[in-house]
Steps between C-alpha positions, in 0.01 A plus 500: 500500500505695829483876508775729631282574807466135569867445468580783750231361739662149478848648572365701792328195658812287465727762650678582171391873531456718802148574607359829359502802733161558649314797357444657845880500560577690179223754567619544864855567377371769252285660772798520738722644226253774409433574874873550560524718185205721642673518837822634347318745281301633804816533704675686218204740470497573877881546502482740200218686670703557829810592293310763310345624831846550647660650181235767448519624856454871500628544857820306439654456160392837350637701794758290669690383193498804273852595603638149535677268264310372199439148646353637820259713296355192343517224752515428872558166662127429542383582146799311371406198708142506363608560143728192510232298667249603220749413229579165661128404525447599133794291387381198683149551359648514153690174552188331631290621202754402246500141634130485546263323256449714189752749642757381246290657230615849608847640482663542842589864420141580412368334807746677725423841348128450533531374856728785606272764351196332680693494828601865474158608397314318771767591754439872413136451544527359844757765594262779395221349715718493814500115508873501488525672838296216663718242329819660617361536857423119514845412360657736759401245769718231351832427672798667336301763311646775731838404348374675177326776699791599730702697243199728445450543870861595552485747212181673643601518865726812510498608854727794455301660209208660692246258379205323654291207372162389633137418448238781458254493787314824438511814288365847611578862457806464269653235715508125501570275803741216447565201718859397452650153550556574863119557551561878553259746347651798307317811392628582147465855376446489116422874457817564305611150378527340160252202462573224263226258400367446849137385540403661824138380461611139542508372857818346647715644216873476567697821428845644538552862602828698478550821692580634841381310813436680823742430778243526783163377369392256230455759233656479149505782250514323164685630204405197290263215544461198288363139521706217627668280240281211407551180709609695799320410828530651841611187677801476261574866567481445873731195483750695296496794742563259792793348317638847415484605868674184609783577252 
């Protein structure tokens, strides 16, 4: 009497059953599956970090939106983009995990909740350590990203409201010297201005000053000075200014 194993071997040899899948192919499939899962989790964490970095912007949301409509107080187009990206990455990661080996043992709701909490926690950690700024700067080089950035630029560039935006070059005797998007140096008098969360000790800090500009020399008496909204770069400001002048 032949064993069950012998019967299966006989059927395989005579083409009655398909050949067994090689072990290396099964393991390779599992490795690829978990690598893809890890990639989506990492992308979700980075997206959450950048979103939190934008949302908790002291120079933008807390000041710019306090008198605006409710939605504008919470979200702008860039934070919304990164929030949706983070949620999408988390959703895909949940789907992959639920269909992975041993993933079926856990409820999808529990898996999704744990992943979402992990993504938010790790995203908050990289946001607090300024990694999010570097991530956003790298992504800003991608084609089409300025489509999301342009609404913020247009909101910030207000030529008729006695404002100036630039990079701090030097600070001395109650003044700072800004280089604006046109490569012009301005002396900003801060003796009587309100300062909001500006780190003047950090080199190449981007700031906005509101006040009264001189009509003859590049001197600006600031009534209020605050940091540039996060994600704003001088090349975008310069491009927006050129478009404004053409119009």
